[in-house]
C-alpha positions, 0 to 999 in steps of 0.5 A: 500500500502506498503512503499518502502525502498529507497536506500541510493544513492537516498536519498543522491542525494539532498545533492550535490545540492548548497544551492539555489537548495536545497531551491528550491527543499524544496519549491517544496516539500512543494508544492507537499505535500500541493497538497496531504494535507500533512502539512509542519508545524503544531502548537503543544498544547503549541502553538509552530509551528513545522517544518516538516523535508524534510525526514518526508514529503517524507516518508509520501508522499511515504506511500501515493504512491507518491515517491519524494526522488530526484529531478527527482522524485519530478519534475515528481510528480509535473507534474503528479499533474498538469495533474491529474485533466484533466484526467477524465471528471467528479470528482468521487463525489460531496457533496452539501448542500440541501439549495444551490440555484444552482448547477454546476458540473465541466466537463473537455473536450478535446476541445478548448474553441472556439470549445465549440459551437459544443459540446452538453452536455446531463445529467441525474440525477438519484434520489436515491428514483427513478425518474430522472431529465434530461437536455441538453445544448450547451457547449458555454453557459456553464461558462468556469472554466479553460483551458490547453494544454496537449501534444499539445491538448487543453482542457477546463473545464466548469460548467454544471448547473442543478436545485438546488431543489434536495432531500437529498440522494445519486444520480447518475449523468451521463453526455454525451458530443458529437460533432465533434471529441468527444463522451464521457460519464462519471458518478459521485455520487451526495450526497445532504446533510443537513446543520446540524446533527439531534437534538433530540426533548428531547434536542431541547428546552433547556431541559438539559438531563443526562446519565451514561457512562459505559465500558460494558466489566467491568460490574460485574453481577451475570448472565454474563459469566465473561464479561459485556454483552448485557443482563447486558446492557439491564437490566442496561439501564432499571434501569437507565431510570425507577429508576434513571431518566437518559435519556441515557446510553453510552457504549464503542465501540462495534466493532469487535476486532482482536484476542488477542486485548482488546482495543475497540478503535482498531477494526478489523471492525467498521461495525460489532460487538464483539461477546464476548458481546453476552448474550449466554443464551438470544439466542433463540436456547439456550432456545430450547436446553435442552441438552445445558442448562443442560451442562451449569448448570453442577457444572464444567461449573458453576465453570468456570463461577464463577471464571471468574466473581470473577476475578478483570479483564476481562479474555478475552481469557478464556471468548472467549473459554467458549462462543465460545464452546456454540455458536458453538453448538447453531449454529449447532442446528440452522442449524438442526432445522431451516435452514434444515427445512426452518422455519420462523426463517431461512428465517429471517436469510437469509433475514438478510444476503441478506440485509447486502450484500457484507460487511457482506460476506467479514467480515465473509469470513475474519473471516473464513480465519483468523481462518484457518490461526491461526491454520496453524500458531499454527502448524508452531510455527509462531507468525505472526499476521494479514492478511499481514502474510497470503500466498499471494494468500489470501491477497486480497478479489478479488483473485481467491483462496479467492473466492474459499475459500468462497465456500469451507468454506461456513459453517464457513461463515454462522456461523459468519453471524449467530453470527452477526445476534444475536448481532444486534438483542440483541442490538435492544432489548437494545434500545427497553428496553431504550424506555420502561423505559422512556429514552428520548434518549436511548443507546449512542454508541462510534465510534472508529477513525481508523482500526487495520492494520491486521483486517477485514476492512483493508483487505476488503477495503485495497485500501482505507487505508494506511498500512505503517503508523499509526495515533497517536499524536505528543509529548504533555504534556500528552504524552511527546514521542507522541503516535502511535495508530497502526491504519491505516489511510484512504487515503484522495483521495482514499476514495473520489474516492470511493464516501465515501461509506465506511464512509457512511456505518460506520456512518449508521451502528454505528447509528443502535439501538441507539439515539446518537453516539460519534465520537472518535477523531472527529478532524479526519474528518479534519486531522490526525497525520500520523506516517510512520512505519519507523519514531517515533511520533515526526517525523510525521505530519498532513494529511488533509481530505475532512472535508466538504464532510465528515461532510455533509455525517455524517449529512445526515446519522444522519438526516436519522437515527434520531441519534444525534452526539457528536464530541470528540474535545479534545486535539490539536483541533484548534478553527476553527475545533471546530467551524466547528464541532459545526456549523455542528450540532455536540455536543462538548465534554467538560470536567471540568478537561480541562475547565480552564482559562489562570489564572488556574480557572475552567470555570463557569458553565455558560461558557460551550456551550449549544451545548455540552455534558459535563462531569468531566472526561473520560476513558483516564483520571483519575477518579474524586477520582483518580484525587484528590489523584494524582493516574494518576501521581503515575501511570505514575511514576511507569510506567516510563513515566516521562523522567525527575524527574522534570516533576513529581514535575511539575505535582504534583505542578500543581495538587495541584493548580488545586485541590485548583482551583476546591474547589474555583470554588465550593465556588463561586457557593455556592456548597461547603458542609458545614463544608468542609475545603476551603484549598485543603491540608486539604482534603486527599480524596474526600468524597461522598459529595464533589463528588456530589458537583463537579457533581452538578457544571457541572450539572448546565451548559447549555450544552444539555447533562451531562454525569457521568462515572460509575467509578465516580458514584461508587467512583472508583479510577482506570481509565479504560485506560492509553493511550499507556501503555501496562504495565497497565491493560487497558480495563480489569479492572472491575468497582465497589467495589470488590465482588459487582455486578451491582445488588448491585450497585442499592441499594447503597446510594452513587449512589442514592444520586449522581443521585438525585443531578444531576437530581435536578440540571438538572431540574432547569430552 
């Protein structure tokens, strides 16, 4: 929904009120904001409570579709809030824990309490796996939850009880109310969920597993086409499992991206995959087509691939052109050799399309329209981006022109469906390879927190998203100006009205072909920092989400798919949110660089929680070697991120203190290498031996999972990402020494000795 610009006269009407009236209006505004989960104040990372201005509250409410710019609108909205809960007989959805002994559904009826004896409530609970429970009761036997008089008509709310022993899953409840003057019927979704997410047997009995995390795009190899692909991932996961003894291999989000976007955390769709990761030569049609193989082997084509491989950064557009050209030819061959002949392979593809249903249909249709609109823009010279710049007739999937386009562009839809089919098949092969290699867990996938506002999901599910706001962060030490991530937030009440189907689908699809997922910015299950498009990050505020419901659905999908969940709980996460995440069975995400006491000491290994995935650093922070030489401070200075020179001095002093604290921690654990200085000033750069000592420190934690980034494994200095800074080549840098490939890395003493150190520490009881 687009926000509406408010005329100055509307906004200035509040200024004419006396102080007392303004105070009352402010109090009413805060009450209205609370009804929609909008925080009137919040505590920042320094522990300081920040009050949100009335203008910001009104702007956030406005982008949610709640206009409250003057006293009249505010009164009307408050009245609507009071009426809204009585409009529907049933809530759209109810999420209940499986171990609850009794269940009660609120039912709202347009009758007075003394008339309930004449009302009969009949219900039917259709189970997801088939069969049903039925029941009937007289209204006067139901517990009264509330009553109201609306427009002279009395209403009451009663609790309808039904048996507590319900199976896990998504069920449908239908309630019929009948009696003198009333004959109503309503339905709701009942979701029965477990109390916790799945925990793999490999980590249940205090076994301490470990794995490597990689940025797939940054893998260098002698075979790929200039970007790490699913063949690299499959071969690397086999090596990590069979040769190094790793239990898992983590990878950046593999979501489909908008054209020109490179950040894996800014997806066009969280439901489908980025085709640039496809191993083109691994597609069956490639092996069938001698003419295409011959084309790829020509000197000119091989020269292109060699140039893309040599580049120190990923050349996304060039890679896309090369891969798309061959993909188009492979698809045409598939049409001629399989679809036209209705072969077994063709039937498998058509089954895949049917099983993926409307979600894949809409995604493929969006990609086809996006492709066509890009050609139009190129011809007109416009540089507009995203579906909001399309002609109005194409801005919603249910419009007649869009339905006609689905028929007209059927061939293009089929191409994009074919590409997604290949992605899913190759990922399944990766997880199968992980199991064959002896890995206990296998592939570990990352799930982004939001959606690009111009992408496929925001078009297909636009009623559930807020277009005129972005999620981000308030000002903090790491980002003094705050951050705007340019990701559309979900509308809390509208996702509930849709029965959380989109969230369940996102969880379910992310959990395919893996053993564990990490939810980026897991605080988003509880609250997100919203920044309306007209405001700067400092003027935003937090908006709450139905956390218990979302956590329950996450646990349900986790148990069904038998996939563990890590919740990235860094940053301004409150202790209560972190406790709720861990109580829900999510593994906490703990980084050594963040685990310091109030006195500046690094936490002892024994102080790390068991239910956690521990590491030293992550993709948004400096690498271990980069941390030691202050590369991140140097970069921030070069990029102009320090508004005051004193901040640079502060960070440098703090880094000197932290380096010394890290050495002191190694001394306490008797991990400092022999002959190594105890004064950090005497160590200009970290040696391989010191790097191993730091990871040995974290490997000693009781945390169920230990993670080492590929950058630290290879001794890299540069970090994959500098958040919010476009001048840095974020998400483009290839890992490892220039000129080397992952096939070379398998022979590096540095790699073998680091993984041996980690395995030895993790195997100690």
